[in-house]
mmJSON file of the N, C-alpha and C atoms, coordinates in Angstrom:
{"data_MODEL":{"atom_site":{
"group_PDB":["ATOM","ATOM","ATOM","ATOM","ATOM","ATOM","ATOM","ATOM","ATOM","ATOM","ATOM","ATOM","ATOM","ATOM","ATOM","ATOM","ATOM","ATOM","ATOM","ATOM","ATOM","ATOM","ATOM","ATOM","ATOM","ATOM","ATOM","ATOM","ATOM","ATOM","ATOM","ATOM","ATOM","ATOM","ATOM","ATOM","ATOM","ATOM","ATOM","ATOM","ATOM","ATOM","ATOM","ATOM","ATOM","ATOM","ATOM","ATOM","ATOM","ATOM","ATOM","ATOM","ATOM","ATOM","ATOM","ATOM","ATOM","ATOM","ATOM","ATOM","ATOM","ATOM","ATOM","ATOM","ATOM","ATOM","ATOM","ATOM","ATOM","ATOM","ATOM","ATOM","ATOM","ATOM","ATOM","ATOM","ATOM","ATOM","ATOM","ATOM","ATOM","ATOM","ATOM","ATOM","ATOM","ATOM","ATOM","ATOM","ATOM","ATOM","ATOM","ATOM","ATOM","ATOM","ATOM","ATOM","ATOM","ATOM","ATOM","ATOM","ATOM","ATOM","ATOM","ATOM","ATOM","ATOM","ATOM","ATOM","ATOM","ATOM","ATOM","ATOM","ATOM","ATOM","ATOM","ATOM","ATOM","ATOM","ATOM","ATOM","ATOM","ATOM","ATOM","ATOM","ATOM","ATOM","ATOM","ATOM","ATOM","ATOM","ATOM","ATOM","ATOM","ATOM","ATOM","ATOM","ATOM","ATOM","ATOM","ATOM","ATOM","ATOM","ATOM","ATOM","ATOM","ATOM","ATOM","ATOM","ATOM","ATOM","ATOM","ATOM","ATOM","ATOM","ATOM","ATOM","ATOM","ATOM","ATOM","ATOM","ATOM","ATOM","ATOM","ATOM","ATOM","ATOM","ATOM","ATOM","ATOM","ATOM","ATOM","ATOM","ATOM","ATOM","ATOM","ATOM","ATOM","ATOM","ATOM","ATOM","ATOM","ATOM","ATOM","ATOM","ATOM","ATOM","ATOM","ATOM","ATOM","ATOM","ATOM","ATOM","ATOM","ATOM","ATOM","ATOM","ATOM","ATOM","ATOM","ATOM","ATOM","ATOM","ATOM","ATOM","ATOM","ATOM","ATOM","ATOM","ATOM","ATOM","ATOM","ATOM","ATOM","ATOM","ATOM","ATOM","ATOM","ATOM","ATOM","ATOM","ATOM","ATOM","ATOM","ATOM","ATOM","ATOM","ATOM","ATOM","ATOM","ATOM","ATOM","ATOM","ATOM","ATOM","ATOM","ATOM","ATOM","ATOM","ATOM","ATOM","ATOM","ATOM","ATOM"],
"id":[1,2,3,4,5,6,7,8,9,10,11,12,13,14,15,16,17,18,19,20,21,22,23,24,25,26,27,28,29,30,31,32,33,34,35,36,37,38,39,40,41,42,43,44,45,46,47,48,49,50,51,52,53,54,55,56,57,58,59,60,61,62,63,64,65,66,67,68,69,70,71,72,73,74,75,76,77,78,79,80,81,82,83,84,85,86,87,88,89,90,91,92,93,94,95,96,97,98,99,100,101,102,103,104,105,106,107,108,109,110,111,112,113,114,115,116,117,118,119,120,121,122,123,124,125,126,127,128,129,130,131,132,133,134,135,136,137,138,139,140,141,142,143,144,145,146,147,148,149,150,151,152,153,154,155,156,157,158,159,160,161,162,163,164,165,166,167,168,169,170,171,172,173,174,175,176,177,178,179,180,181,182,183,184,185,186,187,188,189,190,191,192,193,194,195,196,197,198,199,200,201,202,203,204,205,206,207,208,209,210,211,212,213,214,215,216,217,218,219,220,221,222,223,224,225,226,227,228,229,230,231,232,233,234,235,236,237,238,239,240,241,242,243],
"type_symbol":["N","C","C","N","C","C","N","C","C","N","C","C","N","C","C","N","C","C","N","C","C","N","C","C","N","C","C","N","C","C","N","C","C","N","C","C","N","C","C","N","C","C","N","C","C","N","C","C","N","C","C","N","C","C","N","C","C","N","C","C","N","C","C","N","C","C","N","C","C","N","C","C","N","C","C","N","C","C","N","C","C","N","C","C","N","C","C","N","C","C","N","C","C","N","C","C","N","C","C","N","C","C","N","C","C","N","C","C","N","C","C","N","C","C","N","C","C","N","C","C","N","C","C","N","C","C","N","C","C","N","C","C","N","C","C","N","C","C","N","C","C","N","C","C","N","C","C","N","C","C","N","C","C","N","C","C","N","C","C","N","C","C","N","C","C","N","C","C","N","C","C","N","C","C","N","C","C","N","C","C","N","C","C","N","C","C","N","C","C","N","C","C","N","C","C","N","C","C","N","C","C","N","C","C","N","C","C","N","C","C","N","C","C","N","C","C","N","C","C","N","C","C","N","C","C","N","C","C","N","C","C","N","C","C","N","C","C","N","C","C","N","C","C"],
"label_atom_id":["N","CA","C","N","CA","C","N","CA","C","N","CA","C","N","CA","C","N","CA","C","N","CA","C","N","CA","C","N","CA","C","N","CA","C","N","CA","C","N","CA","C","N","CA","C","N","CA","C","N","CA","C","N","CA","C","N","CA","C","N","CA","C","N","CA","C","N","CA","C","N","CA","C","N","CA","C","N","CA","C","N","CA","C","N","CA","C","N","CA","C","N","CA","C","N","CA","C","N","CA","C","N","CA","C","N","CA","C","N","CA","C","N","CA","C","N","CA","C","N","CA","C","N","CA","C","N","CA","C","N","CA","C","N","CA","C","N","CA","C","N","CA","C","N","CA","C","N","CA","C","N","CA","C","N","CA","C","N","CA","C","N","CA","C","N","CA","C","N","CA","C","N","CA","C","N","CA","C","N","CA","C","N","CA","C","N","CA","C","N","CA","C","N","CA","C","N","CA","C","N","CA","C","N","CA","C","N","CA","C","N","CA","C","N","CA","C","N","CA","C","N","CA","C","N","CA","C","N","CA","C","N","CA","C","N","CA","C","N","CA","C","N","CA","C","N","CA","C","N","CA","C","N","CA","C","N","CA","C","N","CA","C","N","CA","C","N","CA","C","N","CA","C","N","CA","C","N","CA","C","N","CA","C"],
"label_alt_id":[null,null,null,null,null,null,null,null,null,null,null,null,null,null,null,null,null,null,null,null,null,null,null,null,null,null,null,null,null,null,null,null,null,null,null,null,null,null,null,null,null,null,null,null,null,null,null,null,null,null,null,null,null,null,null,null,null,null,null,null,null,null,null,null,null,null,null,null,null,null,null,null,null,null,null,null,null,null,null,null,null,null,null,null,null,null,null,null,null,null,null,null,null,null,null,null,null,null,null,null,null,null,null,null,null,null,null,null,null,null,null,null,null,null,null,null,null,null,null,null,null,null,null,null,null,null,null,null,null,null,null,null,null,null,null,null,null,null,null,null,null,null,null,null,null,null,null,null,null,null,null,null,null,null,null,null,null,null,null,null,null,null,null,null,null,null,null,null,null,null,null,null,null,null,null,null,null,null,null,null,null,null,null,null,null,null,null,null,null,null,null,null,null,null,null,null,null,null,null,null,null,null,null,null,null,null,null,null,null,null,null,null,null,null,null,null,null,null,null,null,null,null,null,null,null,null,null,null,null,null,null,null,null,null,null,null,null,null,null,null,null,null,null],
"label_comp_id":["MET","MET","MET","SER","SER","SER","LYS","LYS","LYS","ILE","ILE","ILE","ILE","ILE","ILE","THR","THR","THR","SER","SER","SER","GLY","GLY","GLY","ASP","ASP","ASP","VAL","VAL","VAL","CYS","CYS","CYS","ILE","ILE","ILE","MET","MET","MET","VAL","VAL","VAL","HIS","HIS","HIS","PRO","PRO","PRO","LEU","LEU","LEU","LEU","LEU","LEU","ASP","ASP","ASP","ASN","ASN","ASN","VAL","VAL","VAL","ALA","ALA","ALA","VAL","VAL","VAL","ALA","ALA","ALA","LYS","LYS","LYS","ARG","ARG","ARG","ALA","ALA","ALA","ILE","ILE","ILE","MET","MET","MET","SER","SER","SER","GLY","GLY","GLY","THR","THR","THR","ARG","ARG","ARG","ILE","ILE","ILE","ALA","ALA","ALA","PHE","PHE","PHE","PRO","PRO","PRO","SER","SER","SER","SER","SER","SER","CYS","CYS","CYS","LEU","LEU","LEU","TYR","TYR","TYR","VAL","VAL","VAL","ARG","ARG","ARG","HIS","HIS","HIS","LYS","LYS","LYS","ILE","ILE","ILE","ASP","ASP","ASP","LYS","LYS","LYS","GLY","GLY","GLY","GLN","GLN","GLN","ARG","ARG","ARG","PHE","PHE","PHE","ALA","ALA","ALA","VAL","VAL","VAL","ARG","ARG","ARG","SER","SER","SER","ILE","ILE","ILE","ALA","ALA","ALA","LYS","LYS","LYS","GLY","GLY","GLY","CYS","CYS","CYS","PRO","PRO","PRO","VAL","VAL","VAL","VAL","VAL","VAL","GLN","GLN","GLN","TYR","TYR","TYR","GLY","GLY","GLY","SER","SER","SER","SER","SER","SER","PHE","PHE","PHE","GLY","GLY","GLY","ILE","ILE","ILE","SER","SER","SER","ARG","ARG","ARG","GLY","GLY","GLY","ILE","ILE","ILE","SER","SER","SER","ALA","ALA","ALA","GLY","GLY","GLY","THR","THR","THR"],
"label_asym_id":["A","A","A","A","A","A","A","A","A","A","A","A","A","A","A","A","A","A","A","A","A","A","A","A","A","A","A","A","A","A","A","A","A","A","A","A","A","A","A","A","A","A","A","A","A","A","A","A","A","A","A","A","A","A","A","A","A","A","A","A","A","A","A","A","A","A","A","A","A","A","A","A","A","A","A","A","A","A","A","A","A","A","A","A","A","A","A","A","A","A","A","A","A","A","A","A","A","A","A","A","A","A","A","A","A","A","A","A","A","A","A","A","A","A","A","A","A","A","A","A","A","A","A","A","A","A","A","A","A","A","A","A","A","A","A","A","A","A","A","A","A","A","A","A","A","A","A","A","A","A","A","A","A","A","A","A","A","A","A","A","A","A","A","A","A","A","A","A","A","A","A","A","A","A","A","A","A","A","A","A","A","A","A","A","A","A","A","A","A","A","A","A","A","A","A","A","A","A","A","A","A","A","A","A","A","A","A","A","A","A","A","A","A","A","A","A","A","A","A","A","A","A","A","A","A","A","A","A","A","A","A","A","A","A","A","A","A","A","A","A","A","A","A"],
"label_entity_id":["1","1","1","1","1","1","1","1","1","1","1","1","1","1","1","1","1","1","1","1","1","1","1","1","1","1","1","1","1","1","1","1","1","1","1","1","1","1","1","1","1","1","1","1","1","1","1","1","1","1","1","1","1","1","1","1","1","1","1","1","1","1","1","1","1","1","1","1","1","1","1","1","1","1","1","1","1","1","1","1","1","1","1","1","1","1","1","1","1","1","1","1","1","1","1","1","1","1","1","1","1","1","1","1","1","1","1","1","1","1","1","1","1","1","1","1","1","1","1","1","1","1","1","1","1","1","1","1","1","1","1","1","1","1","1","1","1","1","1","1","1","1","1","1","1","1","1","1","1","1","1","1","1","1","1","1","1","1","1","1","1","1","1","1","1","1","1","1","1","1","1","1","1","1","1","1","1","1","1","1","1","1","1","1","1","1","1","1","1","1","1","1","1","1","1","1","1","1","1","1","1","1","1","1","1","1","1","1","1","1","1","1","1","1","1","1","1","1","1","1","1","1","1","1","1","1","1","1","1","1","1","1","1","1","1","1","1","1","1","1","1","1","1"],
"label_seq_id":[1,1,1,2,2,2,3,3,3,4,4,4,5,5,5,6,6,6,7,7,7,8,8,8,9,9,9,10,10,10,11,11,11,12,12,12,13,13,13,14,14,14,15,15,15,16,16,16,17,17,17,18,18,18,19,19,19,20,20,20,21,21,21,22,22,22,23,23,23,24,24,24,25,25,25,26,26,26,27,27,27,28,28,28,29,29,29,30,30,30,31,31,31,32,32,32,33,33,33,34,34,34,35,35,35,36,36,36,37,37,37,38,38,38,39,39,39,40,40,40,41,41,41,42,42,42,43,43,43,44,44,44,45,45,45,46,46,46,47,47,47,48,48,48,49,49,49,50,50,50,51,51,51,52,52,52,53,53,53,54,54,54,55,55,55,56,56,56,57,57,57,58,58,58,59,59,59,60,60,60,61,61,61,62,62,62,63,63,63,64,64,64,65,65,65,66,66,66,67,67,67,68,68,68,69,69,69,70,70,70,71,71,71,72,72,72,73,73,73,74,74,74,75,75,75,76,76,76,77,77,77,78,78,78,79,79,79,80,80,80,81,81,81],
"pdbx_PDB_ins_code":[null,null,null,null,null,null,null,null,null,null,null,null,null,null,null,null,null,null,null,null,null,null,null,null,null,null,null,null,null,null,null,null,null,null,null,null,null,null,null,null,null,null,null,null,null,null,null,null,null,null,null,null,null,null,null,null,null,null,null,null,null,null,null,null,null,null,null,null,null,null,null,null,null,null,null,null,null,null,null,null,null,null,null,null,null,null,null,null,null,null,null,null,null,null,null,null,null,null,null,null,null,null,null,null,null,null,null,null,null,null,null,null,null,null,null,null,null,null,null,null,null,null,null,null,null,null,null,null,null,null,null,null,null,null,null,null,null,null,null,null,null,null,null,null,null,null,null,null,null,null,null,null,null,null,null,null,null,null,null,null,null,null,null,null,null,null,null,null,null,null,null,null,null,null,null,null,null,null,null,null,null,null,null,null,null,null,null,null,null,null,null,null,null,null,null,null,null,null,null,null,null,null,null,null,null,null,null,null,null,null,null,null,null,null,null,null,null,null,null,null,null,null,null,null,null,null,null,null,null,null,null,null,null,null,null,null,null,null,null,null,null,null,null],
"Cartn_x":[51.779,51.885,50.702,50.963,49.907,49.135,47.92,47.047,47.472,47.419,47.709,46.384,46.164,44.943,45.306,44.398,44.615,44.41,45.271,45.21,43.836,43.2,41.892,40.801,41.01,40.029,40.092,41.255,41.415,41.815,42.222,42.67,42.381,42.468,42.292,43.648,44.057,45.306,45.048,44.884,44.456,45.551,46.769,47.885,49.022,48.936,49.93,51.378,51.618,52.996,53.507,52.593,52.976,52.791,51.67,51.326,52.271,52.639,53.418,52.645,51.391,50.471,49.136,48.397,47.051,46.146,44.83,43.849,43.125,43.055,42.4,40.889,40.293,38.832,38.178,38.97,38.507,39.718,39.496,40.625,41.481,42.795,43.744,44.593,44.575,45.271,46.773,47.517,48.968,49.289,50.319,50.718,50.109,49.148,48.526,49.521,49.465,50.263,49.307,49.646,48.804,49.55,48.906,49.506,49.125,50.142,49.993,50.47,50.169,50.576,52.069,52.917,54.349,55.096,54.361,55.028,54.045,54.595,53.783,54.205,53.24,53.505,53.111,53.978,53.692,53.24,52.046,51.503,52.086,52.782,53.5,52.635,51.614,50.715,49.294,48.321,46.925,46.684,45.981,45.621,44.104,43.606,42.167,41.547,40.253,39.52,39.701,40.013,40.184,41.588,42.445,43.81,44.711,45.604,46.627,47.755,48.396,49.569,50.537,51.82,52.855,52.884,52.832,52.893,54.33,55.221,56.669,57.337,58.541,59.244,59.424,59.252,59.389,60.479,61.593,62.735,62.424,63.103,62.962,63.257,62.368,62.533,61.904,61.426,60.789,59.296,58.682,57.25,56.387,55.284,54.261,53.204,52.892,52.043,50.797,49.643,48.347,47.52,46.785,45.959,46.799,48.085,48.97,49.53,49.207,49.662,50.39,51.445,52.182,51.38,51.292,50.558,51.376,52.628,53.474,54.862,55.714,57.083,57.265,57.849,58.036,59.077,58.817,59.81,60.553,60.268,60.822,59.743,59.176,58.061,58.415,58.258,58.495,57.263,57.466,56.356,55.521,54.215,53.325,52.944,53.311,52.945,52.242],
"Cartn_y":[-3.718,-4.661,-4.469,-4.465,-4.241,-5.525,-5.346,-6.46,-7.056,-8.376,-9.039,-9.476,-9.067,-9.44,-10.204,-11.031,-11.829,-10.968,-11.124,-10.297,-10.335,-11.493,-11.603,-10.798,-10.454,-9.659,-8.179,-7.711,-6.276,-5.844,-6.784,-6.356,-7.386,-6.921,-7.772,-7.884,-9.129,-9.414,-10.683,-10.543,-11.654,-12.688,-12.233,-13.136,-12.921,-13.543,-13.3,-13.535,-14.442,-14.699,-13.649,-12.971,-11.974,-10.543,-10.283,-8.92,-8.392,-7.11,-6.471,-5.328,-5.142,-4.218,-4.911,-4.407,-4.888,-3.673,-3.912,-2.847,-3.051,-1.996,-2.07,-2.183,-3.182,-3.358,-2.443,-1.982,-1.042,-0.259,0.751,1.525,0.619,0.769,-0.001,1.011,0.918,1.889,1.655,2.732,2.668,1.773,0.958,0.068,-1.316,-1.506,-2.816,-3.766,-5.017,-6.053,-6.938,-7.155,-7.968,-9.256,-10.392,-11.701,-12.168,-12.286,-12.859,-14.303,-15.142,-16.548,-16.768,-15.907,-16.154,-15.036,-14.06,-12.955,-12.202,-11.287,-10.408,-8.98,-8.108,-6.729,-5.771,-4.822,-3.761,-2.535,-2.031,-0.863,0.397,1.187,2.364,3.617,3.726,4.883,4.384,5.157,4.773,4.582,3.499,3.202,3.286,4.151,4.328,3.223,2.995,2.026,2.363,1.339,1.526,1.923,2.254,2.682,1.466,1.58,0.559,0.765,-0.344,-0.249,-1.377,-1.119,-2.1,-3.191,-4.438,-5.553,-6.008,-5.541,-5.721,-4.514,-4.218,-3.064,-3.256,-2.158,-2.179,-1.175,-1.676,-0.822,0.137,1.278,2.264,1.603,1.83,1.287,-0.074,-0.706,-2.025,-1.876,-2.873,-2.789,-2.881,-2.14,-2.234,-3.171,-4.258,-5.318,-5.504,-5.459,-5.688,-6.561,-7.52,-8.462,-9.211,-9.421,-10.157,-9.373,-8.081,-7.259,-6.012,-5.66,-4.436,-3.231,-2.206,-1.002,0.263,0.115,1.291,0.894,1.903,1.712,2.455,1.768,2.31,3.43,4.409,5.435,5.09,3.887,3.421,3.474,2.329,2.266,1.283,1.709,0.824,-0.023,-1.232,-2.103,-1.426,-1.564,-0.991,0.451,0.974,2.362,2.406],
"Cartn_z":[88.254,87.155,86.215,84.91,83.937,83.65,83.237,82.9,81.561,81.419,80.153,79.539,78.278,77.576,76.302,75.844,74.637,73.399,72.41,71.201,70.537,70.468,69.829,70.511,71.781,72.515,72.153,71.672,71.47,70.068,69.224,67.894,66.811,65.584,64.412,63.72,63.512,62.819,62.01,60.71,59.861,59.627,59.363,59.067,60.071,61.252,62.298,61.877,60.95,60.525,59.542,58.837,57.839,58.323,58.988,59.396,60.476,60.344,61.413,62.054,61.62,62.28,62.508,63.474,63.781,63.919,63.956,64.118,65.45,66.246,67.554,67.401,68.05,68.054,69.076,70.027,71.064,71.535,72.331,72.868,73.753,73.613,74.421,75.183,76.479,77.315,77.346,77.499,77.662,78.851,78.71,79.791,79.713,78.81,78.633,77.974,78.35,77.69,76.892,75.618,74.735,74.421,74.691,74.429,73.028,72.173,70.84,70.913,69.903,69.972,70.237,69.698,69.865,70.602,71.117,71.815,72.704,73.485,74.325,74.022,73.795,73.393,74.506,74.811,75.781,75.002,75.292,74.602,75.229,74.419,74.915,75.029,74.17,74.152,73.95,74.391,74.176,72.681,72.346,70.964,70.877,70.019,69.872,69.02,69.204,68.398,66.92,66.111,64.679,64.255,65.205,64.889,64.65,63.665,63.439,64.451,64.828,65.676,65.333,65.531,65.219,66.288,65.858,66.801,67.019,66.188,66.366,65.717,66.101,65.528,64.025,63.285,61.829,61.48,60.981,60.668,59.524,59.53,58.466,57.118,56.159,54.814,54.598,55.672,55.552,55.285,54.633,54.35,55.611,55.602,56.639,56.063,56.791,56.256,57.117,56.458,57.118,56.196,56.772,56.003,54.97,55.286,54.409,53.237,53.137,52.015,52.498,51.787,52.092,51.614,52.445,52.035,52.23,52.612,52.796,53.244,53.362,53.809,55.139,56.093,57.434,57.46,58.308,58.605,59.883,60.394,61.66,62.724,63.06,64.005,65.116,66.36,67.507,67.784,68.229,68.616,69.699,69.6,70.604,70.375,69.189,68.853,67.521],
"occupancy":[1.0,1.0,1.0,1.0,1.0,1.0,1.0,1.0,1.0,1.0,1.0,1.0,1.0,1.0,1.0,1.0,1.0,1.0,1.0,1.0,1.0,1.0,1.0,1.0,1.0,1.0,1.0,1.0,1.0,1.0,1.0,1.0,1.0,1.0,1.0,1.0,1.0,1.0,1.0,1.0,1.0,1.0,1.0,1.0,1.0,1.0,1.0,1.0,1.0,1.0,1.0,1.0,1.0,1.0,1.0,1.0,1.0,1.0,1.0,1.0,1.0,1.0,1.0,1.0,1.0,1.0,1.0,1.0,1.0,1.0,1.0,1.0,1.0,1.0,1.0,1.0,1.0,1.0,1.0,1.0,1.0,1.0,1.0,1.0,1.0,1.0,1.0,1.0,1.0,1.0,1.0,1.0,1.0,1.0,1.0,1.0,1.0,1.0,1.0,1.0,1.0,1.0,1.0,1.0,1.0,1.0,1.0,1.0,1.0,1.0,1.0,1.0,1.0,1.0,1.0,1.0,1.0,1.0,1.0,1.0,1.0,1.0,1.0,1.0,1.0,1.0,1.0,1.0,1.0,1.0,1.0,1.0,1.0,1.0,1.0,1.0,1.0,1.0,1.0,1.0,1.0,1.0,1.0,1.0,1.0,1.0,1.0,1.0,1.0,1.0,1.0,1.0,1.0,1.0,1.0,1.0,1.0,1.0,1.0,1.0,1.0,1.0,1.0,1.0,1.0,1.0,1.0,1.0,1.0,1.0,1.0,1.0,1.0,1.0,1.0,1.0,1.0,1.0,1.0,1.0,1.0,1.0,1.0,1.0,1.0,1.0,1.0,1.0,1.0,1.0,1.0,1.0,1.0,1.0,1.0,1.0,1.0,1.0,1.0,1.0,1.0,1.0,1.0,1.0,1.0,1.0,1.0,1.0,1.0,1.0,1.0,1.0,1.0,1.0,1.0,1.0,1.0,1.0,1.0,1.0,1.0,1.0,1.0,1.0,1.0,1.0,1.0,1.0,1.0,1.0,1.0,1.0,1.0,1.0,1.0,1.0,1.0,1.0,1.0,1.0,1.0,1.0,1.0],
"B_iso_or_equiv":[0.0,0.0,0.0,0.0,0.0,0.0,0.0,0.0,0.0,0.0,0.0,0.0,0.0,0.0,0.0,0.0,0.0,0.0,0.0,0.0,0.0,0.0,0.0,0.0,0.0,0.0,0.0,0.0,0.0,0.0,0.0,0.0,0.0,0.0,0.0,0.0,0.0,0.0,0.0,0.0,0.0,0.0,0.0,0.0,0.0,0.0,0.0,0.0,0.0,0.0,0.0,0.0,0.0,0.0,0.0,0.0,0.0,0.0,0.0,0.0,0.0,0.0,0.0,0.0,0.0,0.0,0.0,0.0,0.0,0.0,0.0,0.0,0.0,0.0,0.0,0.0,0.0,0.0,0.0,0.0,0.0,0.0,0.0,0.0,0.0,0.0,0.0,0.0,0.0,0.0,0.0,0.0,0.0,0.0,0.0,0.0,0.0,0.0,0.0,0.0,0.0,0.0,0.0,0.0,0.0,0.0,0.0,0.0,0.0,0.0,0.0,0.0,0.0,0.0,0.0,0.0,0.0,0.0,0.0,0.0,0.0,0.0,0.0,0.0,0.0,0.0,0.0,0.0,0.0,0.0,0.0,0.0,0.0,0.0,0.0,0.0,0.0,0.0,0.0,0.0,0.0,0.0,0.0,0.0,0.0,0.0,0.0,0.0,0.0,0.0,0.0,0.0,0.0,0.0,0.0,0.0,0.0,0.0,0.0,0.0,0.0,0.0,0.0,0.0,0.0,0.0,0.0,0.0,0.0,0.0,0.0,0.0,0.0,0.0,0.0,0.0,0.0,0.0,0.0,0.0,0.0,0.0,0.0,0.0,0.0,0.0,0.0,0.0,0.0,0.0,0.0,0.0,0.0,0.0,0.0,0.0,0.0,0.0,0.0,0.0,0.0,0.0,0.0,0.0,0.0,0.0,0.0,0.0,0.0,0.0,0.0,0.0,0.0,0.0,0.0,0.0,0.0,0.0,0.0,0.0,0.0,0.0,0.0,0.0,0.0,0.0,0.0,0.0,0.0,0.0,0.0,0.0,0.0,0.0,0.0,0.0,0.0,0.0,0.0,0.0,0.0,0.0,0.0],
"pdbx_formal_charge":[null,null,null,null,null,null,null,null,null,null,null,null,null,null,null,null,null,null,null,null,null,null,null,null,null,null,null,null,null,null,null,null,null,null,null,null,null,null,null,null,null,null,null,null,null,null,null,null,null,null,null,null,null,null,null,null,null,null,null,null,null,null,null,null,null,null,null,null,null,null,null,null,null,null,null,null,null,null,null,null,null,null,null,null,null,null,null,null,null,null,null,null,null,null,null,null,null,null,null,null,null,null,null,null,null,null,null,null,null,null,null,null,null,null,null,null,null,null,null,null,null,null,null,null,null,null,null,null,null,null,null,null,null,null,null,null,null,null,null,null,null,null,null,null,null,null,null,null,null,null,null,null,null,null,null,null,null,null,null,null,null,null,null,null,null,null,null,null,null,null,null,null,null,null,null,null,null,null,null,null,null,null,null,null,null,null,null,null,null,null,null,null,null,null,null,null,null,null,null,null,null,null,null,null,null,null,null,null,null,null,null,null,null,null,null,null,null,null,null,null,null,null,null,null,null,null,null,null,null,null,null,null,null,null,null,null,null,null,null,null,null,null,null],
"auth_seq_id":[1,1,1,2,2,2,3,3,3,4,4,4,5,5,5,6,6,6,7,7,7,8,8,8,9,9,9,10,10,10,11,11,11,12,12,12,13,13,13,14,14,14,15,15,15,16,16,16,17,17,17,18,18,18,19,19,19,20,20,20,21,21,21,22,22,22,23,23,23,24,24,24,25,25,25,26,26,26,27,27,27,28,28,28,29,29,29,30,30,30,31,31,31,32,32,32,33,33,33,34,34,34,35,35,35,36,36,36,37,37,37,38,38,38,39,39,39,40,40,40,41,41,41,42,42,42,43,43,43,44,44,44,45,45,45,46,46,46,47,47,47,48,48,48,49,49,49,50,50,50,51,51,51,52,52,52,53,53,53,54,54,54,55,55,55,56,56,56,57,57,57,58,58,58,59,59,59,60,60,60,61,61,61,62,62,62,63,63,63,64,64,64,65,65,65,66,66,66,67,67,67,68,68,68,69,69,69,70,70,70,71,71,71,72,72,72,73,73,73,74,74,74,75,75,75,76,76,76,77,77,77,78,78,78,79,79,79,80,80,80,81,81,81],
"auth_comp_id":["MET","MET","MET","SER","SER","SER","LYS","LYS","LYS","ILE","ILE","ILE","ILE","ILE","ILE","THR","THR","THR","SER","SER","SER","GLY","GLY","GLY","ASP","ASP","ASP","VAL","VAL","VAL","CYS","CYS","CYS","ILE","ILE","ILE","MET","MET","MET","VAL","VAL","VAL","HIS","HIS","HIS","PRO","PRO","PRO","LEU","LEU","LEU","LEU","LEU","LEU","ASP","ASP","ASP","ASN","ASN","ASN","VAL","VAL","VAL","ALA","ALA","ALA","VAL","VAL","VAL","ALA","ALA","ALA","LYS","LYS","LYS","ARG","ARG","ARG","ALA","ALA","ALA","ILE","ILE","ILE","MET","MET","MET","SER","SER","SER","GLY","GLY","GLY","THR","THR","THR","ARG","ARG","ARG","ILE","ILE","ILE","ALA","ALA","ALA","PHE","PHE","PHE","PRO","PRO","PRO","SER","SER","SER","SER","SER","SER","CYS","CYS","CYS","LEU","LEU","LEU","TYR","TYR","TYR","VAL","VAL","VAL","ARG","ARG","ARG","HIS","HIS","HIS","LYS","LYS","LYS","ILE","ILE","ILE","ASP","ASP","ASP","LYS","LYS","LYS","GLY","GLY","GLY","GLN","GLN","GLN","ARG","ARG","ARG","PHE","PHE","PHE","ALA","ALA","ALA","VAL","VAL","VAL","ARG","ARG","ARG","SER","SER","SER","ILE","ILE","ILE","ALA","ALA","ALA","LYS","LYS","LYS","GLY","GLY","GLY","CYS","CYS","CYS","PRO","PRO","PRO","VAL","VAL","VAL","VAL","VAL","VAL","GLN","GLN","GLN","TYR","TYR","TYR","GLY","GLY","GLY","SER","SER","SER","SER","SER","SER","PHE","PHE","PHE","GLY","GLY","GLY","ILE","ILE","ILE","SER","SER","SER","ARG","ARG","ARG","GLY","GLY","GLY","ILE","ILE","ILE","SER","SER","SER","ALA","ALA","ALA","GLY","GLY","GLY","THR","THR","THR"],
"auth_asym_id":["A","A","A","A","A","A","A","A","A","A","A","A","A","A","A","A","A","A","A","A","A","A","A","A","A","A","A","A","A","A","A","A","A","A","A","A","A","A","A","A","A","A","A","A","A","A","A","A","A","A","A","A","A","A","A","A","A","A","A","A","A","A","A","A","A","A","A","A","A","A","A","A","A","A","A","A","A","A","A","A","A","A","A","A","A","A","A","A","A","A","A","A","A","A","A","A","A","A","A","A","A","A","A","A","A","A","A","A","A","A","A","A","A","A","A","A","A","A","A","A","A","A","A","A","A","A","A","A","A","A","A","A","A","A","A","A","A","A","A","A","A","A","A","A","A","A","A","A","A","A","A","A","A","A","A","A","A","A","A","A","A","A","A","A","A","A","A","A","A","A","A","A","A","A","A","A","A","A","A","A","A","A","A","A","A","A","A","A","A","A","A","A","A","A","A","A","A","A","A","A","A","A","A","A","A","A","A","A","A","A","A","A","A","A","A","A","A","A","A","A","A","A","A","A","A","A","A","A","A","A","A","A","A","A","A","A","A","A","A","A","A","A","A"],
"auth_atom_id":["N","CA","C","N","CA","C","N","CA","C","N","CA","C","N","CA","C","N","CA","C","N","CA","C","N","CA","C","N","CA","C","N","CA","C","N","CA","C","N","CA","C","N","CA","C","N","CA","C","N","CA","C","N","CA","C","N","CA","C","N","CA","C","N","CA","C","N","CA","C","N","CA","C","N","CA","C","N","CA","C","N","CA","C","N","CA","C","N","CA","C","N","CA","C","N","CA","C","N","CA","C","N","CA","C","N","CA","C","N","CA","C","N","CA","C","N","CA","C","N","CA","C","N","CA","C","N","CA","C","N","CA","C","N","CA","C","N","CA","C","N","CA","C","N","CA","C","N","CA","C","N","CA","C","N","CA","C","N","CA","C","N","CA","C","N","CA","C","N","CA","C","N","CA","C","N","CA","C","N","CA","C","N","CA","C","N","CA","C","N","CA","C","N","CA","C","N","CA","C","N","CA","C","N","CA","C","N","CA","C","N","CA","C","N","CA","C","N","CA","C","N","CA","C","N","CA","C","N","CA","C","N","CA","C","N","CA","C","N","CA","C","N","CA","C","N","CA","C","N","CA","C","N","CA","C","N","CA","C","N","CA","C","N","CA","C","N","CA","C","N","CA","C","N","CA","C","N","CA","C","N","CA","C"],
"pdbx_PDB_model_num":[1,1,1,1,1,1,1,1,1,1,1,1,1,1,1,1,1,1,1,1,1,1,1,1,1,1,1,1,1,1,1,1,1,1,1,1,1,1,1,1,1,1,1,1,1,1,1,1,1,1,1,1,1,1,1,1,1,1,1,1,1,1,1,1,1,1,1,1,1,1,1,1,1,1,1,1,1,1,1,1,1,1,1,1,1,1,1,1,1,1,1,1,1,1,1,1,1,1,1,1,1,1,1,1,1,1,1,1,1,1,1,1,1,1,1,1,1,1,1,1,1,1,1,1,1,1,1,1,1,1,1,1,1,1,1,1,1,1,1,1,1,1,1,1,1,1,1,1,1,1,1,1,1,1,1,1,1,1,1,1,1,1,1,1,1,1,1,1,1,1,1,1,1,1,1,1,1,1,1,1,1,1,1,1,1,1,1,1,1,1,1,1,1,1,1,1,1,1,1,1,1,1,1,1,1,1,1,1,1,1,1,1,1,1,1,1,1,1,1,1,1,1,1,1,1,1,1,1,1,1,1,1,1,1,1,1,1,1,1,1,1,1,1]
}}}
């Protein structure tokens, strides 16, 4: 069974209701479960410190949102990658 950690301990996500990506504050190992206020995320691959990762799946053509602002269009991103 994987360890569950609180999102604030491992990532930065300024607008949880708007943002669909977060930034890792430290390396997060594959298999880790991250508890967000309204969901739990399973990390599929190692995420390095400073790397963005999807906190929920982002369909192809949908905006990628960080800090409450869109900065790109998704090519299709699975949660936890």
